[in-house]
C-alpha positions as CSV (number, residue, x, y, z in Angstrom):
1,X,20.0,-13.7,9.5
2,X,18.0,-10.9,10.4
3,X,19.7,-7.7,8.5
4,X,20.8,-4.9,10.9
5,X,18.8,-2.0,11.0
6,X,19.0,0.6,8.7
7,X,18.4,4.8,8.2
8,X,17.9,6.7,4.9
9,X,19.9,9.1,4.7
10,X,19.8,11.8,1.4
11,X,23.2,11.0,-0.1
12,X,24.2,12.5,-4.1
13,X,22.3,10.7,-7.1
14,X,24.1,8.6,-9.7
15,X,22.3,9.2,-12.9
16,X,21.0,5.7,-14.9
17,X,22.1,6.0,-18.0
18,X,19.4,3.6,-19.7
19,X,16.2,4.4,-18.9
20,X,13.1,3.1,-21.1
21,X,10.3,5.7,-21.3
22,X,11.3,9.2,-21.3
23,X,8.8,11.6,-19.3
24,X,8.1,14.8,-17.7
25,X,9.8,16.7,-14.4
26,X,7.8,17.9,-11.6
27,X,9.8,20.4,-9.5
28,X,8.3,19.1,-6.3
29,X,9.6,15.8,-6.8
30,X,13.4,14.7,-7.1
31,X,15.2,11.4,-7.1
32,X,18.7,12.3,-4.9
33,X,19.8,8.2,-4.6
34,X,20.1,5.9,-7.9
35,X,22.3,2.6,-8.0
36,X,21.0,1.6,-11.7
37,X,22.9,-1.7,-11.0
38,X,20.8,-2.6,-8.1
39,X,17.6,-1.3,-9.4
40,X,15.1,-3.1,-10.2
41,X,13.9,-2.0,-14.3
42,X,10.9,-0.4,-14.5
43,X,8.9,1.9,-13.4
44,X,6.6,2.9,-10.5
45,X,3.0,3.6,-10.2
46,X,1.4,5.7,-7.3
47,X,-1.6,7.4,-6.2
48,X,-0.1,11.6,-5.6
49,X,-2.1,13.4,-3.3
50,X,0.8,15.9,-2.2
51,X,-0.9,18.9,-4.3
52,X,-4.6,18.6,-2.8
53,X,-6.1,20.7,-6.0
54,X,-4.5,18.3,-8.2
55,X,-4.7,14.6,-6.9
56,X,-3.8,12.0,-9.6
57,X,-2.1,8.7,-10.5
58,X,1.4,8.9,-12.0
59,X,3.8,6.7,-13.0
60,X,7.3,7.8,-12.7
61,X,10.7,7.0,-14.2
62,X,14.1,5.7,-13.1
63,X,14.8,9.6,-13.1
64,X,11.6,10.3,-11.3
65,X,10.0,12.2,-14.6
66,X,5.9,11.5,-15.1
67,X,5.8,9.2,-18.3
68,X,1.9,8.8,-17.4
69,X,-0.5,10.0,-15.3
70,X,-4.6,10.2,-14.6
71,X,-5.9,13.3,-13.0
72,X,-9.2,12.9,-10.8
73,X,-12.3,14.6,-12.3
74,X,-13.4,17.7,-10.2
75,X,-16.4,15.3,-8.7
76,X,-13.7,12.8,-7.3
77,X,-10.9,15.0,-6.0
78,X,-12.2,14.3,-2.2
79,X,-12.8,11.0,-2.4
80,X,-8.7,9.9,-1.5
81,X,-8.5,9.7,2.5
82,X,-8.1,7.6,4.3
83,X,-6.3,5.0,2.1
84,X,-6.1,5.8,-2.0
85,X,-5.1,2.7,-3.5
86,X,-4.0,2.2,-6.7
87,X,-2.1,-0.8,-8.9
88,X,-2.0,-1.8,-12.1
89,X,-3.8,-4.9,-13.5
90,X,-2.7,-7.9,-15.7
91,X,-4.0,-6.3,-18.9
92,X,-2.1,-3.4,-18.4
93,X,-5.1,-1.1,-16.3
94,X,-5.1,0.5,-13.7
95,X,-7.8,-0.4,-10.5
96,X,-7.9,2.2,-8.4
97,X,-9.8,2.7,-5.0
98,X,-10.9,5.9,-3.7
99,X,-11.9,5.5,-0.3
100,X,-15.5,6.8,0.6
101,X,-16.8,6.7,-2.9
102,X,-16.3,3.8,-5.1
103,X,-13.6,1.6,-6.9
104,X,-12.5,2.0,-11.0
105,X,-11.1,0.1,-13.4
106,X,-8.8,2.7,-15.9
107,X,-7.6,1.9,-19.3
108,X,-4.1,3.3,-20.3
109,X,-6.5,5.8,-22.7
110,X,-8.0,7.7,-19.3
111,X,-11.2,5.9,-19.9
112,X,-13.2,3.7,-16.5
113,X,-14.2,1.2,-18.4
114,X,-15.8,-0.6,-14.7
115,X,-16.3,0.9,-11.3
116,X,-18.1,-0.4,-8.2
117,X,-19.8,2.6,-5.9
118,X,-19.9,2.2,-2.3
119,X,-19.3,5.3,0.3
120,X,-18.2,3.3,2.7
121,X,-14.9,1.3,0.8
122,X,-11.2,2.2,1.9
123,X,-7.9,1.1,1.7
124,X,-7.2,-1.7,-0.9
125,X,-9.1,-3.5,-3.4
126,X,-7.4,-6.5,-5.6
127,X,-9.1,-8.5,-8.8
128,X,-8.9,-11.5,-8.1
129,X,-8.3,-14.1,-10.8
130,X,-11.9,-15.2,-11.5
131,X,-12.8,-11.7,-12.3
132,X,-14.1,-10.7,-8.7
133,X,-13.0,-7.8,-6.6
134,X,-12.1,-8.0,-3.7
135,X,-12.4,-4.7,-1.7
136,X,-11.8,-3.8,2.0
137,X,-14.4,-1.5,4.4
138,X,-12.4,-0.1,7.1
139,X,-13.0,3.2,7.1
140,X,-15.2,4.5,10.3
141,X,-16.5,0.9,10.7
142,X,-18.7,-0.4,13.2
143,X,-19.2,-3.9,14.8
144,X,-22.1,-4.5,12.8
145,X,-20.2,-3.5,9.0
146,X,-18.4,-6.2,7.4
147,X,-14.6,-5.6,6.8
148,X,-14.2,-7.5,3.6
149,X,-16.5,-7.8,0.4
150,X,-16.2,-10.0,-3.1
151,X,-17.7,-8.5,-5.8
152,X,-18.7,-9.6,-9.2
153,X,-18.0,-7.7,-12.4
154,X,-21.5,-6.7,-12.0
155,X,-21.3,-5.1,-9.1
156,X,-22.8,-8.2,-6.8
157,X,-21.6,-9.2,-3.2
158,X,-20.8,-13.1,-3.7
159,X,-19.0,-13.0,-0.2
160,X,-18.0,-11.3,2.7
161,X,-16.5,-11.0,6.1
162,X,-17.2,-9.9,9.4
163,X,-14.6,-9.5,12.4
164,X,-17.2,-9.4,15.1
165,X,-17.4,-13.5,14.0
166,X,-13.9,-13.8,15.3
167,X,-12.9,-11.1,17.6
168,X,-15.9,-10.7,19.7
169,X,-13.8,-11.0,23.4
170,X,-13.8,-7.7,25.9
171,X,-10.1,-7.5,24.4
172,X,-11.7,-5.6,20.9
173,X,-14.9,-4.2,22.6
174,X,-13.9,-0.8,23.1
175,X,-11.8,-0.3,20.9
176,X,-12.3,3.1,18.4
177,X,-9.8,4.7,15.8
178,X,-11.5,6.2,13.1
179,X,-13.6,3.0,13.0
180,X,-13.8,-0.5,14.6
181,X,-10.5,-2.4,12.9
182,X,-10.0,0.3,10.2
183,X,-9.4,-2.5,8.5
184,X,-7.1,-1.4,5.6
185,X,-5.4,-4.6,3.0
186,X,-6.9,-7.9,2.0
187,X,-4.9,-10.5,0.3
188,X,-7.0,-13.6,-1.2
189,X,-4.1,-16.5,-0.9
190,X,-3.5,-19.4,-3.3
191,X,-5.0,-21.8,-0.5
192,X,-8.4,-20.0,-1.0
193,X,-8.5,-17.9,2.0
194,X,-8.3,-14.5,3.0
195,X,-5.8,-12.7,4.9
196,X,-6.6,-9.2,6.6
197,X,-5.3,-6.2,8.2
198,X,-7.0,-5.0,11.2
199,X,-5.1,-1.7,11.6
200,X,-7.0,-1.1,15.4
201,X,-6.3,-4.3,16.4
202,X,-2.2,-4.5,15.3
203,X,-2.5,-7.8,13.9
204,X,-3.2,-10.1,10.3
205,X,-6.1,-12.7,10.5
206,X,-6.1,-15.4,8.3
207,X,-9.8,-16.4,7.0
208,X,-11.1,-19.4,5.9
209,X,-13.8,-18.9,3.0
210,X,-16.8,-19.7,5.2
211,X,-15.2,-16.8,7.5
212,X,-13.7,-18.5,10.6
213,X,-10.6,-17.0,11.6
214,X,-7.7,-19.6,11.0
215,X,-4.9,-17.6,13.0
216,X,-3.9,-14.6,13.7
217,X,-0.4,-13.0,12.6
218,X,1.9,-10.7,14.5
219,X,0.3,-10.0,17.6
220,X,2.5,-8.1,19.8
221,X,5.1,-7.3,17.5
222,X,3.0,-5.2,14.8
223,X,1.6,-1.6,15.1
224,X,-1.0,-0.4,13.3
225,X,0.4,-2.2,10.4
226,X,-0.7,-1.4,6.5
227,X,-0.2,-4.3,3.2
228,X,0.8,-7.5,4.2
229,X,1.6,-9.6,1.3
230,X,2.6,-13.3,1.3
231,X,6.5,-14.2,0.2
232,X,6.7,-17.0,-2.8
233,X,8.3,-18.7,0.2
234,X,5.1,-18.6,2.7
235,X,6.7,-15.4,4.6
236,X,4.8,-12.3,4.7
237,X,5.6,-8.5,4.4
238,X,4.2,-5.9,6.4
239,X,5.0,-2.2,7.0
240,X,4.5,-1.4,10.9
241,X,4.1,2.2,12.5
242,X,5.7,3.2,15.8
243,X,9.4,3.8,16.8
244,X,11.2,3.3,14.3
245,X,8.9,2.8,11.0
246,X,9.7,-0.5,9.9
247,X,9.2,-3.0,7.1
248,X,8.8,-6.4,8.8
249,X,9.4,-9.9,6.8
250,X,8.1,-12.8,9.0
251,X,8.0,-16.7,8.5
252,X,5.3,-18.7,9.0
253,X,5.5,-19.2,12.7
254,X,5.9,-14.8,13.5
255,X,10.1,-14.9,13.8
256,X,11.2,-11.8,12.3
257,X,13.6,-12.9,9.6
258,X,14.5,-9.4,7.9
259,X,13.9,-6.0,8.6
260,X,14.4,-2.2,7.4
261,X,13.6,0.5,10.0
262,X,14.0,4.1,9.8
263,X,14.6,6.3,12.6
264,X,12.1,9.0,13.7
265,X,9.5,8.8,11.4
266,X,6.9,8.1,13.7
267,X,4.6,11.0,12.4
268,X,5.5,10.5,8.2
269,X,4.3,6.8,8.3
270,X,5.3,3.9,6.3
271,X,2.3,2.0,5.0
272,X,3.8,0.2,2.1
273,X,6.4,-2.5,1.5
274,X,6.5,-4.8,-1.7
275,X,9.2,-6.8,-2.6
276,X,10.5,-6.9,-5.6
277,X,11.5,-9.6,-8.0
278,X,15.4,-8.9,-8.0
279,X,15.1,-9.5,-3.8
280,X,14.9,-5.6,-3.3
281,X,12.2,-4.3,-1.0
282,X,10.5,-1.1,-2.2
283,X,9.0,0.8,0.8
284,X,6.4,4.0,0.7
285,X,7.4,6.5,3.4
286,X,4.9,9.5,3.0
287,X,7.7,11.7,1.6
288,X,9.8,9.4,-0.4
289,X,9.9,5.9,-1.8
290,X,12.4,3.6,-1.3
291,X,13.9,0.7,-2.9
292,X,16.3,-1.2,-1.0
293,X,18.3,-4.2,-1.3
294,X,18.6,-7.3,0.9
295,X,21.3,-6.2,3.0
296,X,20.1,-2.9,3.6
297,X,21.7,-0.5,1.0
298,X,19.3,2.1,-0.4
299,X,19.3,1.6,-4.2
300,X,16.4,4.3,-5.3
301,X,15.1,7.1,-3.4
302,X,11.7,9.0,-5.2
303,X,11.2,12.1,-2.9
304,X,8.7,14.7,-2.1
305,X,10.9,18.1,-2.2
306,X,12.2,19.2,1.2
307,X,9.8,22.8,0.5
308,X,6.9,20.9,0.0
309,X,5.5,20.5,2.9
310,X,6.0,22.2,6.1
311,X,4.5,19.4,8.8
312,X,4.4,16.1,9.4
313,X,0.3,15.6,9.7
314,X,0.4,17.6,5.9
315,X,2.8,14.7,5.2
316,X,1.3,12.3,6.7
317,X,-2.2,12.7,5.0
318,X,-0.8,14.1,1.4
319,X,2.0,12.0,1.7
320,X,2.6,8.8,-0.6
321,X,0.8,6.0,0.6
322,X,1.5,3.2,-1.7
323,X,3.3,2.2,-5.0
324,X,4.2,-0.3,-7.1
325,X,6.7,-1.7,-9.5
326,X,5.5,-2.5,-12.9
327,X,7.2,-3.4,-15.9
328,X,10.8,-4.7,-16.5
């Protein structure tokens, strides 16, 4: 059953009475919706670029207080677009991709314990079970470039994929918008295949280990999609642009089985959607991060204060890009 289309609205917050870590409030942020009995426990970690002079990784609690942060050093402050990625590794360290610069692993003592530098990285990096790192190269990519590379701990490329091998027809020849494919996400599947989001092609591609295209997903349905994630039942959760901005869940046949739409948000894009253990979905929508229940209720909303940005362009470029719930 497809959930009804929902539009978020600001409502008074219900303050949670139980919270794990306490933190420091930032006046530029607010939690204005909080339903304690419906929220997935844990903290939320995200790249924060709303103040261009002070880009940082922040971890916030349920009240929106900052419980941990890592400020980018001065020499890295300009590397936040397109697609600053942050995720928590199983060992508790933080893996972050700084577009046009490199990938860094940072421990909780704020020390860089591993890095891979390449001026073409963008959008997404995932640490694999074998210790290698899967990296997207989609910013201003050309047809001769590899869109995905797998890098071992020593920094050597052990696998790569070129979109030109699968998308060589005239339908794709003349495309150019911040690159040819503007690939923006990659995931290694349990079957050994690799899922790649090709933003400019409005589809997600599944690639086998030999680089052969297995299938495309969402063609004719997705618009400039971001961050597809495979759920335990094989469905795919993905953020899709357009009007309205939407988080979509597709079954293996490509049918929409759940969605959450935000009306009037064309200039302030939705770029991330993650399914949480309690069944809720965490959606990142430029000026806000919302946790939505399966029946379309907003259980939690963390947002940038209304007076911080005065135009949609600033919100799109300096607003929230991705977020991840951790702990709990």
